[in-house]
C-alpha positions, 0 to 999 in steps of 0.5 A: 518556934524556939530553936532550943525546943522542938515540939513532936507529934507522933501519927502512930500515937493517939491525939492529945486529949487537952492542950499538949503536944505528945513530947518536946525535943529539947537539949538532947532529949525528948520530954514525953507527955503521959500516955494513958491506954487509948487506942491510936486510931479510935481514941478509946481505952484499951484494956480492962486491967492495969496490966493490958493498959500499962502494955498499950501505953508503952506501945504509945510512947514507942510511937511517940519516940519513933516519931523523934528517931528514937526508941523507948529503949532509949528511955532514961527515965518513966514514971508509971502512975498507978490508980491502985498500988496493988497493980504494981506487980502485974503492971511490972510484968508487962513494963519488964517485957518491954525492957529485958535488958538495961531498963530505965531509971523509973518511979512508980507512984499511986494517984487518986485518979487519971484521965478518961479513968485509965488505971495507968498512965506513963510518961518518959524522958528519952535520950535522942541518938546523935544525928 
């Protein structure tokens, strides 16, 4: 393993569904892989709406952050991938409940499809607390 990058696996997040890790710690930052709305124990999609699915994605990202010694509140950038831009407002409401003050920078884009037919996927870049 390289000394300048360290993979992070989170026991509280769903297992990766491909050849990737939950996150990589490098240079004081945590680069989190995209999270779709999978239940951490069953691996099944959670939520029938994009808003419900966004909540599960954020909970999964929080578990990844905690495994690295950080919190989702430490996020500096989040990308939101939506299958339908029409879900933007509903997803914003759920997203805002996770970042009531001092939210991170963000991009929201519509995509043609997501793994497991999810409606939403989120990834994050997180500033790690100084040791």
